[in-house]
C-alpha positions as CSV (number, residue, x, y, z in Angstrom):
1,M,0.1,0.0,0.1
2,S,1.4,3.3,-0.9
3,E,0.7,6.8,0.6
4,I,-0.6,9.8,-1.3
5,R,2.4,12.2,-1.2
6,Y,1.5,16.0,-1.2
7,V,3.9,18.2,-2.6
8,R,3.8,22.3,-3.4
9,G,4.8,22.5,-7.0
10,D,3.2,22.2,-10.7
11,A,1.6,18.7,-11.5
12,T,2.8,19.1,-15.2
13,V,6.6,18.9,-14.1
14,P,6.8,15.7,-12.0
15,S,10.5,15.4,-10.5
16,V,10.7,12.0,-10.3
17,K,12.3,9.2,-12.2
18,G,10.6,6.4,-14.1
19,V,7.1,6.6,-16.1
20,K,4.9,9.1,-15.0
21,V,1.1,9.5,-15.6
22,I,-0.1,13.2,-15.0
23,A,-3.9,12.7,-14.3
24,H,-6.9,15.4,-14.4
25,V,-10.3,15.5,-14.8
26,C,-12.5,16.7,-17.9
27,N,-15.9,17.3,-18.6
28,D,-18.2,15.2,-20.7
29,L,-19.1,18.0,-22.9
30,G,-15.9,18.5,-24.9
31,G,-14.8,21.8,-23.3
32,W,-11.1,22.4,-22.7
33,G,-10.1,25.8,-21.6
34,K,-10.2,26.7,-18.0
35,G,-8.3,25.4,-14.9
36,F,-5.8,22.7,-15.0
37,V,-6.0,21.9,-18.7
38,L,-4.4,25.2,-19.3
39,A,-1.1,24.3,-17.9
40,V,-1.3,21.1,-19.7
41,S,-1.9,22.7,-23.1
42,R,1.0,25.2,-22.5
43,R,3.4,21.8,-22.2
44,W,2.0,19.9,-24.8
45,P,-0.7,20.2,-27.7
46,E,-1.3,16.4,-27.8
47,P,-3.9,16.0,-24.9
48,E,-6.3,18.8,-26.0
49,A,-6.2,17.4,-29.5
50,A,-6.8,13.5,-28.4
51,Y,-9.6,14.9,-25.8
52,R,-11.5,17.0,-28.5
53,A,-11.0,14.2,-31.0
54,W,-12.2,11.6,-28.8
55,H,-15.2,13.8,-28.0
56,R,-16.1,14.7,-31.5
57,D,-16.1,10.7,-32.5
58,R,-17.9,9.8,-29.2
59,A,-20.7,7.9,-31.0
60,A,-18.0,5.6,-31.8
61,N,-15.9,5.2,-28.8
62,D,-16.1,5.0,-25.2
63,F,-16.1,8.8,-24.4
64,G,-18.2,9.4,-21.1
65,L,-18.2,9.6,-17.4
66,G,-15.8,7.4,-15.9
67,A,-13.8,6.8,-19.1
68,I,-9.9,7.5,-19.7
69,Q,-7.7,8.4,-22.4
70,L,-3.8,8.0,-22.0
71,V,-1.9,10.2,-24.3
72,R,1.8,10.1,-24.4
73,V,3.5,13.3,-24.4
74,E,7.0,12.5,-23.9
75,T,9.1,9.0,-23.7
76,Y,8.3,8.4,-20.1
77,V,5.3,11.3,-19.5
78,W,1.7,10.3,-20.2
79,V,-1.4,12.5,-19.6
80,A,-4.5,10.7,-18.5
81,N,-7.9,12.5,-19.6
82,M,-10.4,11.3,-17.3
83,I,-14.1,12.4,-17.7
84,G,-15.5,12.9,-14.2
85,Q,-17.7,16.0,-14.5
86,R,-21.1,16.2,-15.9
87,G,-21.1,19.6,-17.8
88,M,-19.0,22.8,-16.8
89,R,-21.4,24.9,-14.5
90,T,-22.8,24.7,-11.1
91,G,-26.8,25.1,-11.6
92,S,-29.9,23.6,-10.6
93,K,-28.4,20.1,-10.5
94,G,-25.3,21.0,-8.1
95,V,-21.8,21.3,-9.1
96,P,-20.2,19.4,-12.0
97,V,-18.0,16.7,-10.3
98,R,-19.3,13.1,-10.5
99,Y,-17.5,11.1,-7.8
100,E,-18.6,7.7,-9.2
101,A,-17.3,8.7,-12.3
102,I,-13.8,9.9,-10.8
103,D,-14.0,6.6,-9.1
104,T,-14.4,4.7,-12.0
105,A,-11.7,6.5,-14.0
106,L,-8.9,5.8,-11.1
107,G,-9.9,2.3,-11.1
108,R,-9.1,2.3,-14.9
109,L,-6.0,4.5,-14.3
110,A,-4.6,2.2,-11.9
111,D,-4.9,-0.6,-14.2
112,R,-3.0,1.2,-16.9
113,A,-0.2,2.8,-14.4
114,I,0.3,-0.8,-13.2
115,E,1.0,-2.1,-16.7
116,L,3.3,0.8,-17.4
117,G,5.2,0.6,-14.0
118,A,4.2,4.3,-13.5
119,S,3.6,6.7,-10.8
120,V,0.6,9.3,-10.9
121,H,0.8,12.8,-10.4
122,M,-1.9,15.1,-10.3
123,P,-3.5,18.4,-8.9
124,R,-6.5,18.2,-6.3
125,I,-8.7,16.5,-9.1
126,G,-12.2,17.3,-9.1
127,C,-12.0,20.1,-6.8
128,G,-11.4,23.3,-8.6
129,L,-13.7,24.2,-11.4
130,A,-15.8,20.9,-11.0
131,G,-16.6,22.0,-7.4
132,G,-15.7,18.7,-5.8
133,K,-14.8,18.1,-2.1
134,W,-11.2,16.9,-1.6
135,S,-12.5,15.2,1.5
136,R,-14.7,13.0,-1.1
137,V,-11.9,12.6,-3.7
138,E,-8.9,11.8,-1.7
139,P,-10.2,8.3,-0.3
140,L,-10.9,7.3,-3.7
141,I,-7.6,7.9,-4.6
142,G,-6.4,6.0,-1.5
143,E,-8.2,3.1,-2.5
144,R,-7.9,3.0,-6.3
145,L,-4.5,4.1,-6.7
146,A,-2.5,4.0,-3.4
147,G,-4.3,1.1,-2.5
148,R,-3.0,-0.9,-5.2
149,G,0.5,0.2,-4.7
150,V,0.5,2.9,-7.3
151,P,2.7,5.9,-6.1
152,V,0.3,9.2,-6.3
153,T,1.8,12.9,-5.6
154,V,-0.6,15.4,-5.4
155,Y,0.6,18.9,-6.1
156,D,-0.7,22.4,-4.4
157,H,0.2,25.0,-6.9
158,G,1.3,28.5,-5.4
159,D,-0.1,29.5,-2.1
160,T,-3.4,27.6,-1.8
161,A,-3.9,24.5,0.3
């Protein structure tokens, strides 16, 4: 059983050796342009292009809540686009985060991380624009990833905790 490691820094620049997967939560509408994805897109164009194509061709693929898409961006670095929020705005149906979808996506991510022998790096997924609570997301990460021996590092950027 691994533990979740917390560090201050940029999740798009993991400073460990070996294969790394940078995981983040995407919406189910094909929208990409706010939050952590901006940092991802500043470093690599491939995850956004792959996500948009995945959404565009969704009638013929697995795009939907709980799905993941791994995109290789460097020899030892992958980005995991995980569909974990319904829509993009808080409204009459509440916040966009879908904990069940994040749970499913993390389980799928664990399978792939184990296959790749990779560590997983992420911001506090589902807790920014998606409106989720870390107290609900952290146990999912602990169970699905750390509980299966996948090393996980969570990054807090800047002065926020």
